[in-house]
C-alpha positions in Angstrom: -34.3 69.8 104.7 -31.6 70.7 102.1 -30.4 74.3 102.4 -31.7 75.3 99.0 -35.2 74.0 99.8 -35.2 75.8 103.1 -34.1 79.1 101.6 -36.7 78.8 98.8 -39.4 78.1 101.4 -38.3 81.0 103.6 -38.3 83.4 100.6 -41.9 82.4 99.7 -43.1 82.8 103.2 -41.5 86.2 103.7 -43.0 87.4 100.4 -46.4 86.2 101.5 -46.0 88.1 104.8 -45.2 91.3 102.9 -48.2 90.9 100.7 -50.8 89.9 103.3 -49.5 90.2 106.8 -52.0 88.8 109.3 -52.7 91.1 112.2 -54.4 89.2 115.1 -57.5 90.8 116.5 -57.5 92.2 120.1 -59.2 89.0 121.4 -56.3 86.9 120.1 -53.9 88.9 122.3 -55.5 87.4 125.4 -53.6 84.2 124.8 -55.2 80.9 126.0 -52.1 79.0 126.7 -53.6 77.6 129.9 -56.7 76.1 128.4 -60.0 77.4 127.1 -61.1 78.2 123.6 -58.3 78.8 121.0 -58.0 81.8 118.9 -58.1 82.1 115.1 -56.7 80.3 113.0 -57.5 77.4 115.4 -61.1 76.4 116.2 -62.7 73.7 118.2 -66.0 72.2 117.0 -68.7 69.6 117.5 -68.4 69.0 121.3 -69.2 65.7 122.9 -69.6 64.6 126.5 -67.8 61.5 127.9 -67.8 59.8 131.2 -64.4 58.4 132.2 -63.7 55.7 134.8 -60.2 54.8 135.8 -59.4 52.1 138.4 -55.8 51.8 139.5 -54.7 48.9 141.8 -51.4 48.0 143.3 -51.3 44.3 144.1 -48.6 42.7 146.4 -46.7 39.7 145.2 -47.3 36.2 146.3 -45.1 33.1 146.6 -46.7 29.8 145.5 -50.1 31.6 145.8 -49.5 32.7 149.4 -49.3 36.3 150.5 -47.1 37.0 153.5 -45.9 40.1 155.4 -42.6 39.8 153.5 -44.3 40.4 150.1 -47.3 42.5 151.1 -47.5 46.3 150.6 -46.2 48.1 153.7 -46.3 51.9 153.8 -46.5 54.5 156.6 -47.9 56.9 154.0 -49.0 56.3 150.4 -50.9 58.1 147.7 -52.6 56.9 144.6 -52.8 59.8 142.0 -54.9 59.8 138.9 -54.4 62.9 136.6 -57.0 64.6 134.5 -57.3 67.8 132.5 -59.7 70.2 134.1 -59.5 72.8 131.3 -57.7 72.3 128.1 -57.9 73.7 124.6 -60.0 70.7 123.4 -61.5 69.5 126.7 -63.3 70.7 129.8 -64.0 68.6 132.9 -67.0 69.2 135.2 -65.5 69.4 138.7 -68.9 68.5 140.2 -68.9 65.2 138.3 -65.8 63.8 140.1 -66.5 60.8 142.4 -63.8 58.7 144.1 -63.9 55.3 145.8 -61.0 53.3 147.3 -60.1 50.1 149.0 -57.4 48.7 151.3 -57.4 45.0 150.5 -61.0 44.0 150.1 -62.4 46.8 152.3 -64.1 49.3 150.0 -65.0 52.8 150.9 -67.8 54.0 148.7 -67.9 57.3 146.7 -68.7 60.1 149.1 -66.9 58.5 152.1 -63.4 58.6 150.7 -61.3 61.6 151.7 -59.7 62.8 148.5 -58.2 66.0 147.2 -57.9 67.7 143.8 -54.4 69.1 143.3 -54.8 72.0 140.8 -55.8 73.1 138.4 -52.3 74.0 137.6 -51.5 76.9 135.2 -51.8 74.6 132.2 -55.2 73.4 133.2 -54.1 70.0 134.5 -54.8 68.5 137.9 -54.6 65.3 139.9 -57.1 63.4 142.0 -55.3 62.2 145.1 -56.3 59.6 147.7 -53.9 59.3 150.7 -53.4 56.0 152.6 -51.9 55.9 156.1 -50.2 53.0 157.9 -50.8 50.5 155.2 -50.0 46.7 155.6 -52.1 45.0 153.0 -52.3 42.8 149.9 -53.6 45.6 147.6 -54.5 49.2 147.3 -57.2 50.4 144.9 -58.5 53.7 143.7 -61.3 54.4 141.3 -62.2 57.8 139.9 -65.1 58.9 137.7 -65.7 62.2 135.9 -67.3 63.8 132.9 -65.4 65.6 130.2 -66.5 67.6 127.2 -64.2 67.2 124.2 -64.0 68.9 120.8 -62.5 68.1 117.4 -60.0 70.6 116.1 -59.7 72.6 112.8 -57.0 74.9 111.6 -56.7 77.4 108.8 -53.4 76.4 107.2 -52.6 79.6 105.3 -53.3 81.8 108.3 -51.3 79.6 110.6 -48.3 79.7 108.2 -48.4 83.6 108.5 -48.0 83.7 112.3 -44.6 85.0 113.1 -42.2 84.1 115.9 -42.9 85.9 119.2 -40.4 88.2 120.9 -40.8 85.8 123.9 -43.1 82.9 124.6 -45.8 83.4 127.2 -44.8 82.4 130.7 -47.4 79.6 131.0 -45.9 77.7 128.0 -42.2 78.1 128.8 -42.1 74.8 130.9 -42.8 73.0 127.6 -39.5 74.3 126.2 -37.6 72.4 128.9 -36.5 68.8 129.0 -38.6 66.4 131.1 -38.9 62.7 131.8 -38.5 60.8 128.6 -38.1 64.0 126.6 -34.4 64.8 126.7 -34.4 67.8 124.5 -31.2 69.2 126.0 -29.1 66.4 124.6 -26.5 67.2 121.9 -28.0 64.5 119.6 -31.3 66.5 119.3 -29.4 69.8 118.7 -27.5 68.1 115.9 -30.7 66.6 114.5 -32.5 69.9 114.4 -29.4 71.7 112.9 -29.2 69.1 110.2 -32.8 70.1 109.1 -32.7 73.9 109.6 -29.0 74.7 109.0 -29.3 77.1 111.9 -31.9 79.2 110.1 -35.1 78.1 111.6 -36.5 81.6 112.1 -36.3 82.2 108.3 -39.8 80.5 108.2 -42.8 80.8 110.4 -42.9 78.6 113.6 -45.9 76.6 112.2 -44.1 75.6 109.0 -40.9 75.0 110.8 -42.8 72.7 113.2 -44.4 70.7 110.4 -41.0 70.1 108.7 -39.4 69.1 112.1 -42.2 66.7 112.9 -42.1 65.2 109.4 -38.3 64.6 109.6 -38.7 63.0 113.0 -41.3 60.6 111.9 -39.4 59.7 108.8 -36.3 59.1 111.0 -38.1 56.2 112.6 -37.5 53.0 110.7 -40.1 51.1 112.7 -42.6 51.6 115.5 -42.5 48.7 118.0 -45.8 47.3 119.0 -47.8 49.3 116.4 -51.1 50.8 117.5 -51.7 48.7 120.6 -48.4 49.3 122.4 -49.4 52.8 123.7 -47.6 53.0 127.1 -44.2 51.3 126.9 -41.3 53.6 126.1 -37.5 54.0 126.4 -37.5 57.7 126.0 -37.0 60.2 123.1 -33.2 60.1 123.2 -32.8 56.4 123.0 -35.4 56.1 120.2 -33.6 58.9 118.2 -30.4 56.9 118.5 -32.0 53.6 117.6 -34.3 55.2 114.9 -37.1 53.1 116.3 -39.3 52.8 119.3 -42.9 52.6 120.5 -45.8 54.8 119.7 -45.1 56.8 122.9 -41.4 57.0 122.0 -42.3 58.5 118.6 -44.5 61.1 120.3 -41.8 62.0 122.8 -39.2 62.3 120.0 -41.4 64.7 118.1 -41.9 66.8 121.2 -38.2 66.8 122.0 -37.3 67.9 118.5 -39.7 70.8 118.7 -38.5 71.9 122.1 -34.9 71.8 121.0 -35.9 74.0 118.1 -37.4 76.5 120.5 -41.1 75.7 119.9 -43.2 74.8 123.0 -44.6 71.3 122.7 -46.0 68.6 125.0 -47.1 65.0 125.0 -50.8 64.3 125.7 -51.9 61.1 127.3 -55.6 60.3 126.9 -58.3 57.7 126.9 -59.8 56.4 123.7 -60.6 53.2 121.7 -57.7 51.3 120.3 -58.5 48.1 118.4 -62.0 48.0 120.0 -60.7 48.2 123.5 -60.4 51.3 125.7 -56.8 52.2 126.2 -54.3 55.0 127.0 -53.3 56.7 123.8 -50.5 59.3 123.3 -50.5 62.2 120.9 -48.9 65.7 121.1 -49.5 69.5 120.9 -47.4 72.4 119.8 -48.1 76.0 120.8 -48.9 78.6 118.1 -48.3 82.2 119.3 -51.5 84.1 120.1 -53.7 81.2 118.9 -53.2 78.2 121.2 -52.2 74.6 121.2 -52.2 72.6 117.9 -52.8 68.9 118.1 -51.0 66.3 116.0 -50.6 62.5 116.2 -47.2 61.4 114.7 -48.2 57.7 114.8 -51.4 58.2 112.9 -49.6 60.4 110.4 -47.4 57.5 109.4 -48.7 55.9 106.3 -51.0 58.8 105.5 -48.8 60.1 102.6 -48.4 63.5 104.4 -44.7 63.6 103.5 -45.6 63.9 99.8 -47.7 67.0 100.4 -46.4 70.6 100.6 -45.8 72.2 104.0 -48.5 74.7 103.2 -51.1 72.0 102.5 -53.3 70.3 105.1 -51.8 67.1 106.6 -53.9 64.3 108.0 -53.7 64.2 111.8 -52.0 67.6 112.0 -53.9 70.7 113.2 -57.3 69.6 111.8 -58.1 66.4 113.6 -61.8 65.3 113.5 -61.0 62.2 115.6 -59.8 64.4 118.4 -63.3 64.5 119.8 -63.0 60.8 120.5 -60.1 61.3 122.9 -60.3 62.3 126.5 -57.0 64.1 127.5 -55.8 63.3 131.1 -52.2 64.5 131.3 -49.6 66.7 129.6 -46.6 65.0 131.2 -45.3 61.5 131.9 -45.0 62.1 135.7 -46.9 64.2 138.2 -45.6 67.7 139.0 -42.8 67.7 141.5 -41.4 64.3 140.5 -37.9 64.3 139.0 -37.3 60.7 138.1 -34.5 59.4 135.9 -35.5 56.9 133.2 -33.2 53.9 133.7 -34.9 51.4 131.4 -38.0 50.7 129.3 -41.1 51.7 131.2 -44.6 50.4 131.3 -46.9 53.3 132.0 -50.5 53.9 132.8 -51.0 57.5 133.9 -48.7 58.7 136.7 -45.4 57.6 138.2 -44.2 55.0 140.6 -41.6 56.6 142.8 -39.5 53.4 143.3 -37.2 52.8 146.2 -34.7 50.2 147.3 -34.6 47.3 144.8 -37.2 48.8 142.5 -36.2 50.5 139.2 -37.3 54.1 138.7 -40.1 53.2 136.3 -43.1 55.4 135.3 -46.3 53.6 136.1 -49.1 56.1 135.9 -51.1 56.7 139.1 -48.7 56.0 141.9 -46.6 58.2 144.2 -45.2 56.5 147.3 -42.7 57.5 150.0 -41.0 54.9 152.2 -43.0 52.0 151.0 -41.9 48.4 151.1 -43.6 46.9 148.1 -41.7 43.8 147.2 -42.4 42.9 143.6 -45.9 44.4 143.5 -47.7 44.8 140.2 -50.1 47.3 138.8 -53.5 46.7 137.3 -55.3 49.6 135.6 -58.7 49.4 133.9 -60.3 52.1 131.8 -63.9 52.8 130.8 -65.1 55.5 128.4 -68.9 56.1 128.0 -70.4 58.4 125.3 -72.9 60.7 127.0 -74.0 62.5 123.8 -73.6 65.9 122.3 -71.9 68.7 124.3 -72.6 72.4 124.7 -71.1 74.8 122.1 -68.7 77.5 123.2 -70.6 80.6 124.5 -68.8 82.8 121.9 
């Protein structure tokens, strides 16, 4: 943003604050950064219930159609991990609805007989369904998880959001979303230079919400192309590489927006969820930024492209930013691209589902959602992941 434009905007916002400073009610001080209903000026509406079914399978390689001990999956201990959001700003999962089945080779263990654990919920409301396999020597490992989630669409009062000021410090629960993470290299000098070129070092002259809108806008416009369009939802090279190349996939664009906001000091996170893409059920990325005292604000930078948002004022409502009716169609499952505790380096482009493959020996360190392994010999195994999303009707309104 040119300096004159930035100063003009900051002057207008400061004047607005002097005239009508918004004081949050006491209820808003009980911040819901870890999930649960948001506070004004954010609202969630029109709940719907979905049933999700995720089947993740690791299949050993074969040579001329023949599977041998040299190319099978051999592990002393292995886990298949499928994430889900138990309690989020726009979703709530029924823990009693979770069922898990699994198979070693063709030997299935039905739901109710599979020993599984739920890791979490973590402070941000996320969790992981985990099945542990011991002493495996097989052609394939399979896990299927089912659960029910209630989702909401989001709405946001733009003028009130624009009047929320910067906090003295961010709540402890959202601070991890200020730090770099897998595929979101927000500590790199290129991101600092990019942010400074927009704000001229004066980001706090405007409110965090308006600053976030401008930063997201400039990140989207920096992309000359989005590889794979709407259907390429899981491949990525990472935020830094896409910033350098000014192009990338839908997930790259999402990660780049999140990295830009984190570099600017605004908590943000990617969201990976399940929804319909081109008539098929698929993983879909979008993002959220944290608004002090109010909660998480959703936005989808890919869907914003081509909507004409860049021709609207920062104070106007933008399509797919804050107020997102279509959000109710999406089932969030994760706020990160790897399970907690994994610290993988992204070496090359990655084909993800939901989780991370902890790759050893001759494997590249490649995120492939749903797998965590230690000491496995996997040859050139491949992943198959299938998704089902079933509409179970209208949900229950918030008690308040």
